[in-house]
N, C-alpha and C positions, 0 to 999 in steps of 0.2 A: 504495499500501500503504500502511495506515494503523498506529500502533503500537499500536493495541488490537486489530488481526487474529490471529489464528492462539494464542489464550491459554485460559487460565483464570481463573475468575473465581467468588468469593465476596462476595455482597452482603449487605448487612446493611442493613435499612430503619427506617425510623423511623413508629412509630404515629401522630403526631401529625405526621409529614412526609412522606414520600417511602416509600411498601411497598415490600416488599424483590421484590413478583410484580412489580409495575411497574420497579424496575429492573433486573428478569430479562426482562421483555418487549422493553427498550431494549437492553439487549445483546445478546439473540437476533439481532438485524437486525447486526450485527456479523460478516462472511465469518469462516467458522473459530473462532468464541468456542465456548466450552462454561461454561456456569455452573455448575460443580460442589454449590454450597450457595447459599440464599438463604434471608433469614430477615424476619421484623418483628418488630422488640423495642420494648421500651417502657424508654425512658432517662429515670430520675426525677431 
């Protein structure tokens, strides 16, 4: 059992880095995880 299993996630990606949708795809591979919000923002 991992510390990341069975948790809810809020993911904020970066436009010039890792987008939120890419983070969401990775988190969806964790058993029992749920993405409640995923977005890609532009930090200036």
